[in-house]
C-alpha positions in Angstrom: 8.7 16.8 24.4 5.1 16.7 23.3 2.7 14.7 21.1 4.5 15.7 17.8 8.0 14.4 18.7 9.3 11.8 21.2 12.9 13.1 21.6 14.1 9.5 21.3 14.9 9.1 17.6 18.1 11.2 17.6 20.6 8.3 17.4 19.5 6.9 14.0 16.9 4.7 15.6 13.1 4.7 15.7 11.2 3.6 18.7 8.4 1.1 17.8 6.5 0.0 20.9 9.4 0.2 23.4 11.9 -1.3 21.1 14.6 0.8 19.3 15.0 -0.2 15.7 17.7 1.1 13.3 16.2 3.5 10.8 18.1 1.8 7.9 16.7 -1.7 8.4 14.2 -3.3 6.1 11.4 -3.2 8.8 11.5 0.6 9.0 11.8 0.8 5.2 8.6 -1.2 4.8 6.7 0.8 7.4 8.0 4.1 5.9 6.9 3.1 2.4 3.5 1.9 3.6 3.1 5.2 5.5 4.1 7.3 2.4 1.6 5.4 0.3 -1.1 6.0 2.9 -0.3 9.7 2.9 -0.2 10.0 -0.9 -3.6 8.3 -1.0 -4.8 11.0 1.3 -3.6 13.6 -1.2 -5.5 11.9 -3.9 -8.6 11.5 -1.7 -8.6 15.3 -1.1 -9.1 15.9 -4.9 -12.5 16.4 -6.5 -13.5 12.8 -6.8 -16.8 10.9 -6.6 -18.0 9.8 -3.2 -17.6 6.2 -4.3 -13.9 6.7 -5.2 -13.3 8.6 -2.0 -14.8 5.7 0.0 -12.6 3.2 -1.9 -9.5 5.2 -1.1 -10.5 5.6 2.5 -11.0 1.9 2.9 -7.5 1.3 1.4 -6.1 3.7 3.9 -7.8 1.8 6.8 -6.4 -1.5 5.4 -2.9 -0.1 5.2 -3.0 0.8 8.9 -3.9 -2.9 9.5 -1.0 -4.0 7.4 1.4 -1.6 9.2 0.2 -3.0 12.5 1.0 -6.5 11.3 4.5 -5.6 10.1 5.2 -3.8 13.4 4.0 -6.7 15.4 6.3 -9.1 13.6 9.1 -6.7 14.1 8.3 -6.7 17.8 8.4 -10.5 18.0 4.6 -11.0 18.0 4.1 -9.5 21.4 0.7 -8.0 20.5 -2.4 -9.3 18.8 -2.4 -8.0 15.2 -5.7 -7.0 13.6 -7.0 -9.7 11.3 -6.6 -9.3 7.5 -9.2 -11.6 5.9 -9.0 -12.6 2.2 -12.3 -10.9 1.6 -10.4 -7.7 1.4 -8.7 -9.0 -1.7 -12.0 -10.2 -3.2 -13.4 -6.7 -2.7 -10.5 -5.0 -4.5 -10.8 -7.5 -7.4 -14.5 -6.7 -7.6 -13.8 -3.0 -8.0 -11.1 -3.6 -10.6 -13.4 -5.9 -12.6 -16.1 -3.3 -12.5 -13.8 -0.6 -13.8 -12.7 -2.9 -16.6 -16.3 -3.5 -17.6 -17.0 0.2 -17.8 -13.8 1.1 -19.6 -13.2 -1.8 -21.9 -9.5 -0.9 -21.8 -6.9 -1.6 -24.4 -3.8 -3.6 -23.4 -0.4 -1.8 -23.0 1.2 1.0 -21.0 -0.3 4.5 -20.8 1.6 7.8 -20.9 0.4 9.4 -17.7 -0.9 13.0 -17.5 -4.2 13.3 -19.5 -5.5 15.1 -16.5 -4.3 16.0 -13.0 -6.3 13.5 -11.0 -5.5 10.5 -13.3 -1.8 11.5 -13.2 -1.9 11.6 -9.4 -3.5 8.1 -9.2 -0.8 6.9 -11.5 1.8 8.3 -9.1 -0.1 6.5 -6.2 0.1 3.3 -8.3 3.9 3.6 -8.7 4.4 4.3 -4.9 2.2 1.3 -4.1 4.5 -0.9 -6.2 7.4 0.4 -4.0 5.5 -0.3 -0.8 4.7 -3.8 -2.1 8.4 -4.5 -2.8 9.5 -3.1 0.6 6.9 -5.3 2.4 8.1 -8.4 0.4 11.8 -7.7 1.3 10.7 -7.3 4.9 8.8 -10.6 4.9 11.5 -12.5 3.1 14.1 -11.1 5.5 12.0 -12.1 8.4 11.4 -15.6 7.0 15.1 -16.2 6.4 15.9 -15.3 10.0 12.9 -16.9 11.8 11.7 -19.7 9.6 9.7 -22.2 11.6 9.8 -20.1 14.8 6.4 -20.1 16.5 5.4 -16.9 18.3 2.2 -16.7 20.3 1.1 -19.9 18.6 1.1 -18.2 15.2 3.8 -18.7 12.6 4.7 -15.2 11.7 5.7 -15.8 8.1 4.7 -13.8 5.0 1.0 -13.2 5.2 -0.3 -14.3 1.7 -3.5 -12.2 2.1 -1.5 -9.1 2.9 1.0 -9.6 0.0 -1.8 -10.4 -2.4 -3.7 -7.3 -1.3 -0.6 -5.1 -1.8 -0.1 -6.6 -5.2 -3.7 -5.8 -6.3 -3.4 -2.2 -5.1 -1.4 -1.1 -8.1 -4.0 -2.6 -10.4 -6.7 -0.8 -8.4 -5.0 2.6 -8.7 -4.3 2.0 -12.4 -8.0 1.3 -12.9 -9.1 4.3 -10.9 -6.7 6.5 -12.9 -8.2 5.3 -16.1 -11.7 6.0 -14.8 -10.6 9.6 -14.0 -8.9 10.0 -17.4 -12.1 8.9 -19.1 -13.9 11.9 -17.5 -11.7 14.3 -19.4 -13.0 12.9 -22.7 -9.4 12.8 -24.0 -7.8 9.7 -25.4 -4.9 8.4 -23.4 -1.8 7.7 -25.5 0.4 4.6 -25.4 4.2 5.0 -25.6 5.6 4.8 -29.2 9.1 3.5 -28.3 10.7 5.5 -31.0 
């Protein structure tokens, strides 16, 4: 046993902290989808992007680790002090999205992905971010239905509105960044014709 494997997850359970959690439960699904999103952002970040876009993506990755820590802490019954997730993180994401909109003056409607490789990858990140958001929502709702009103460490561990709002804005952020990358190709993105 080394650093790359624990030798403890062979029975269909993951070890989080010192607690064994069934790998099929909503908690592990949420953590797994957030982890997949973080990894996929890393793939996008490794592409040829502006320093500003890379910094935005890196910040999102850092924030996802905070979100994962909060989810894990709730799963462990609030035994640890979770990193804070201030609402200013949402404000910052909204500022970036608004700036992209000002630069792009986008049309309304869906876009057929694939005008260039980087914009297509960011569209894929957007879709995965939607799944991570849904998984986190299922986790929080499941927790709320089981533990409503229970106080742990003097904090009510119910759905964190700042975290859920942030996860909701992420898909819009990746969509906006994808459109910015598409614009660099000087090709017009097409809308679906539905025929």
